[in-house]
C-alpha positions as CSV (number, residue, x, y, z in Angstrom):
1,X,33.7,94.9,10.2
2,X,34.6,93.2,13.3
3,X,34.1,89.6,12.9
4,X,35.0,88.3,16.2
5,X,36.1,90.0,19.6
6,X,37.5,87.7,22.2
7,X,38.0,89.1,25.6
8,X,41.1,87.3,27.2
9,X,41.8,89.3,30.3
10,X,39.7,89.1,33.7
11,X,40.3,90.4,37.1
12,X,42.9,87.7,37.5
13,X,45.4,90.0,35.7
14,X,45.6,92.1,38.6
15,X,46.5,89.4,41.0
16,X,50.1,89.0,41.5
17,X,51.2,85.4,40.4
18,X,53.5,83.4,42.5
19,X,56.1,83.2,39.7
20,X,57.0,85.1,36.8
21,X,57.3,82.3,34.4
22,X,58.3,78.7,35.4
23,X,60.8,78.1,32.7
24,X,62.1,81.6,32.1
25,X,65.2,83.5,33.2
26,X,65.5,87.3,33.8
27,X,68.9,89.0,33.5
28,X,69.8,92.5,34.2
29,X,71.8,93.9,31.4
30,X,72.6,97.4,32.4
31,X,72.8,99.3,35.8
32,X,72.2,103.0,36.8
33,X,70.6,104.2,33.5
34,X,68.9,107.5,33.8
35,X,65.4,107.7,32.5
36,X,65.5,104.7,30.1
37,X,62.4,105.0,27.8
38,X,62.1,102.6,24.9
39,X,63.7,99.3,24.2
40,X,64.1,97.2,21.1
41,X,65.8,93.8,20.3
42,X,66.9,92.1,17.1
43,X,69.1,89.0,17.1
44,X,71.9,89.5,19.6
45,X,71.6,93.4,19.8
46,X,69.5,95.1,22.5
47,X,68.9,98.8,22.0
48,X,67.3,101.5,24.2
49,X,67.0,105.3,24.7
50,X,68.0,107.4,27.7
51,X,66.3,110.6,27.9
52,X,68.6,112.5,30.2
53,X,71.6,112.3,28.0
54,X,69.4,112.0,24.8
55,X,71.4,109.0,23.7
56,X,70.9,105.7,22.1
57,X,72.6,102.7,23.5
58,X,73.3,99.2,22.2
59,X,74.1,95.9,24.0
60,X,75.7,93.0,22.4
61,X,74.3,89.9,24.0
62,X,77.2,87.7,22.5
63,X,80.1,89.9,23.9
64,X,78.4,91.6,26.9
65,X,79.6,94.9,25.8
66,X,77.7,98.2,25.4
67,X,77.9,100.5,22.5
68,X,77.3,104.3,22.9
69,X,75.5,105.9,20.0
70,X,75.0,109.6,19.8
71,X,71.3,110.3,20.0
72,X,70.7,113.9,18.7
73,X,68.1,114.6,21.4
74,X,66.2,111.3,21.0
75,X,62.3,111.2,21.3
76,X,59.9,108.4,20.9
77,X,60.4,104.7,19.9
78,X,63.6,103.1,18.6
79,X,63.3,100.3,16.0
80,X,66.0,97.9,14.7
81,X,66.3,95.4,11.8
82,X,69.7,93.6,11.4
83,X,72.5,95.8,12.1
84,X,70.5,99.0,11.3
85,X,69.0,101.1,14.0
86,X,66.4,104.1,13.4
87,X,65.0,106.7,15.7
88,X,63.7,110.3,15.8
89,X,66.4,112.8,16.7
90,X,67.1,116.6,16.8
91,X,64.4,116.9,19.5
92,X,61.8,115.3,17.3
93,X,62.8,117.0,14.0
94,X,64.7,114.4,12.1
95,X,65.0,110.6,11.3
96,X,68.5,109.0,12.0
97,X,69.9,105.6,11.1
98,X,73.0,103.9,12.8
99,X,74.7,100.9,11.4
100,X,76.1,98.8,14.3
101,X,78.4,97.0,11.9
102,X,80.2,100.0,10.6
103,X,79.6,102.6,13.3
104,X,78.1,105.0,10.8
105,X,75.3,107.4,11.7
106,X,73.3,108.9,8.9
107,X,70.5,111.5,8.9
108,X,67.8,109.9,6.7
109,X,65.3,112.9,6.6
110,X,64.8,116.3,8.2
111,X,61.5,117.5,9.5
112,X,60.4,113.8,9.8
113,X,59.7,111.4,12.8
114,X,58.5,108.0,14.1
115,X,60.6,105.7,11.8
116,X,60.4,102.0,11.5
117,X,62.6,99.6,9.3
118,X,62.6,96.5,7.6
119,X,65.4,95.3,5.4
120,X,66.3,98.2,3.0
121,X,63.1,100.2,3.7
122,X,62.4,102.9,6.2
123,X,59.0,104.5,6.8
124,X,58.2,107.6,8.9
125,X,55.8,110.5,9.1
126,X,56.2,114.2,8.7
127,X,57.1,116.4,11.8
128,X,53.6,117.7,12.8
129,X,53.3,119.9,16.0
130,X,49.8,121.0,17.3
131,X,48.8,124.3,16.1
132,X,50.1,123.7,12.7
133,X,47.8,122.8,9.6
134,X,47.9,119.5,8.2
135,X,48.6,120.4,4.7
136,X,52.0,118.8,4.6
137,X,51.0,115.5,6.5
138,X,52.3,112.3,4.9
139,X,53.6,108.8,5.2
140,X,57.0,108.4,3.5
141,X,58.9,105.5,2.4
142,X,62.7,105.6,1.9
143,X,64.8,103.1,-0.1
144,X,68.1,102.7,1.4
145,X,69.5,101.0,-1.9
146,X,68.1,103.7,-4.3
147,X,68.3,106.6,-1.8
148,X,64.9,107.7,-2.8
149,X,61.8,109.0,-0.8
150,X,58.3,108.3,-1.8
151,X,55.1,109.8,-0.2
152,X,52.6,106.9,0.2
153,X,49.8,108.7,1.9
154,X,48.6,112.2,2.9
155,X,48.1,111.7,6.6
156,X,50.0,112.2,10.0
157,X,50.3,108.8,11.6
158,X,53.2,106.6,13.1
159,X,53.6,103.9,10.6
160,X,54.9,100.4,10.9
161,X,56.4,98.0,8.3
162,X,57.0,94.3,7.7
163,X,58.3,92.8,4.6
164,X,56.5,94.6,1.7
165,X,53.6,96.0,3.8
166,X,53.4,99.4,5.5
167,X,50.5,100.0,8.0
168,X,49.1,103.1,9.5
169,X,45.9,104.7,11.0
170,X,43.6,107.4,9.7
171,X,40.7,109.1,11.3
172,X,37.4,108.2,9.6
173,X,35.3,111.3,10.8
174,X,33.1,109.0,12.9
175,X,35.4,109.2,16.2
176,X,37.1,106.2,15.0
177,X,40.0,105.0,12.9
178,X,40.8,103.1,9.7
179,X,43.8,100.9,9.7
180,X,45.3,101.3,6.2
181,X,48.1,99.4,4.3
182,X,50.3,100.1,1.4
183,X,51.9,97.3,-0.6
184,X,55.4,98.1,-1.9
185,X,55.5,95.7,-4.7
186,X,52.0,96.7,-6.1
187,X,51.8,100.3,-4.9
188,X,48.1,99.6,-3.9
189,X,46.6,101.3,-0.7
190,X,43.7,99.6,1.0
191,X,41.8,99.5,4.3
192,X,42.6,96.4,6.6
193,X,39.9,97.2,9.1
194,X,37.9,99.8,10.9
195,X,37.9,100.7,14.6
196,X,35.1,102.4,16.4
197,X,37.6,104.4,18.7
198,X,41.0,106.2,17.9
199,X,43.9,103.7,17.3
200,X,47.5,104.1,18.4
201,X,50.8,102.3,18.6
202,X,50.6,100.1,15.7
203,X,53.0,97.1,15.0
204,X,52.9,94.4,12.4
205,X,54.5,91.0,11.9
206,X,53.7,88.7,9.2
207,X,50.0,88.9,8.5
208,X,49.0,90.1,12.0
209,X,48.6,93.9,13.0
210,X,48.5,94.9,16.7
211,X,47.4,98.2,18.1
212,X,46.1,100.0,21.2
213,X,42.3,101.1,21.2
214,X,40.6,102.4,24.3
215,X,43.4,101.1,26.4
216,X,43.3,97.7,25.2
217,X,45.4,95.5,22.9
218,X,43.8,94.5,19.7
219,X,45.0,92.2,16.9
220,X,43.9,91.6,13.2
221,X,44.9,88.8,11.0
222,X,44.9,90.1,7.5
223,X,44.7,86.8,5.9
224,X,41.8,85.4,8.0
225,X,40.1,88.7,8.3
226,X,39.7,88.2,11.9
227,X,39.9,90.6,14.8
228,X,40.8,89.7,18.4
229,X,40.6,91.9,21.6
230,X,43.5,90.7,23.7
231,X,43.0,92.6,26.8
232,X,40.1,94.4,28.7
233,X,42.0,96.2,31.5
234,X,41.7,99.6,29.8
235,X,45.1,100.6,30.8
236,X,47.4,98.7,28.5
237,X,50.0,100.3,26.2
238,X,53.4,99.7,24.2
239,X,52.6,96.6,22.3
240,X,55.2,94.9,20.3
241,X,54.8,91.7,18.1
242,X,57.1,89.1,16.9
243,X,56.1,85.9,15.4
244,X,53.4,84.2,17.6
245,X,54.0,86.5,20.7
246,X,52.8,89.9,21.7
247,X,54.2,91.8,24.6
248,X,52.7,94.9,26.3
249,X,52.6,97.1,29.5
250,X,49.8,97.1,31.9
251,X,49.6,100.3,33.8
252,X,50.8,103.8,33.0
253,X,54.4,103.5,32.0
254,X,55.2,107.3,32.4
255,X,54.0,107.4,36.0
256,X,55.1,106.2,39.4
257,X,52.1,103.8,39.5
258,X,52.3,100.1,39.2
259,X,53.2,98.7,35.8
260,X,54.3,95.2,34.6
261,X,55.1,93.3,31.3
262,X,52.7,90.7,30.0
263,X,52.8,88.3,27.0
264,X,50.1,86.9,24.8
265,X,50.6,84.0,22.6
266,X,48.4,84.2,19.5
267,X,48.2,80.5,18.6
268,X,47.0,79.4,22.0
269,X,45.3,82.6,23.2
270,X,47.1,82.3,26.4
271,X,48.5,85.1,28.5
272,X,51.6,85.1,30.7
273,X,52.7,87.7,33.2
274,X,56.5,88.2,32.5
275,X,57.4,90.6,35.4
276,X,56.2,91.0,39.0
277,X,58.3,94.1,40.0
278,X,55.5,96.5,39.4
279,X,58.0,98.9,37.8
280,X,58.7,97.4,34.3
281,X,57.8,99.0,31.0
282,X,58.6,99.6,27.4
283,X,58.9,95.9,26.3
284,X,60.2,94.5,22.9
285,X,60.4,90.9,21.7
286,X,62.5,88.8,19.4
287,X,62.3,85.1,19.5
288,X,62.3,83.6,22.9
289,X,63.8,86.9,24.2
290,X,61.9,90.0,25.8
291,X,63.6,93.1,26.9
292,X,62.3,96.1,29.0
293,X,63.2,98.9,31.3
294,X,62.6,98.5,35.0
295,X,63.2,101.1,37.9
296,X,62.8,98.5,40.8
297,X,66.2,99.5,42.0
298,X,65.1,103.2,42.6
299,X,62.0,103.2,44.6
300,X,62.2,107.0,45.3
301,X,61.5,108.7,42.0
302,X,62.1,105.9,39.5
303,X,64.6,107.9,37.3
304,X,67.3,105.1,37.7
305,X,66.2,102.3,35.5
306,X,68.0,99.1,34.3
307,X,67.4,97.2,31.1
308,X,66.4,93.6,31.6
309,X,66.2,90.6,29.3
310,X,63.8,87.8,29.9
311,X,64.5,84.5,28.3
312,X,61.4,82.3,27.8
313,X,63.7,79.3,27.0
314,X,67.0,79.7,28.6
315,X,69.8,77.3,27.5
316,X,70.7,74.7,30.2
317,X,74.3,73.5,30.8
318,X,74.9,69.8,30.2
319,X,76.0,68.2,33.6
320,X,78.8,65.6,33.3
321,X,78.2,62.3,35.1
322,X,80.9,61.8,37.8
């Protein structure tokens, strides 16, 4: 079912570039965080998790102030839409939501995990641990307006949502995966495409789905029915997409080895290396802004990590003529 596979990366990817990005600007937002793991950004809010204190944090780019959010033993990714933030709490056993505008935290569902959010919908999967059977596996949709939960699929998978489309993966019993979708408006389930290897870390924006397969980034244009292989390094992870841009980590984000953030522009099929610290991971993107964690200031064990923002198109001050 693959119509086209384009291999963008070459050995050039492992050669340090002389500049991160000629027009971009990097800013360190936080200092001395302990074991920062995942980041997320929406509008003027940057979010991240810190595993040692099991907390969720927010940073307001407009005011420069940090907001502390109780994390309930946070695990996994954090996602945000508007003022609403969702994550897996209770050491992986519940889905929580926090409203930045009101300061209210709500437990959305017990025995669930891996939430994503778009407008008034949250999607998540059941809390499956190895050794248990799969009889209660499921993808669930929660309507914040109606306060109702709907089971849309009987599988265990980390779902993603954009507009009225929910996507997830299913094993196809052929050592591969099927990427599936659910249309909230029509209640229809369908298969977007099939991968020959197991698929993980799905994300979606508009009509484009991104995922990791065999250590590489792939994208699929639902409208054009076109698949593209973005990387071929075999050690890529943590993809995130917004509009025309995909960001990801090359290198193992959970080891002391080298790792950096890269960006792929879909319309031009061009790749840009964002960081050169060899200590950056966990990226997220919104508009022209990319956020990530980086342990460059702690070269011993990498536990002390800062949260950084990279602006692809920073504003310039108007200089008055004398």
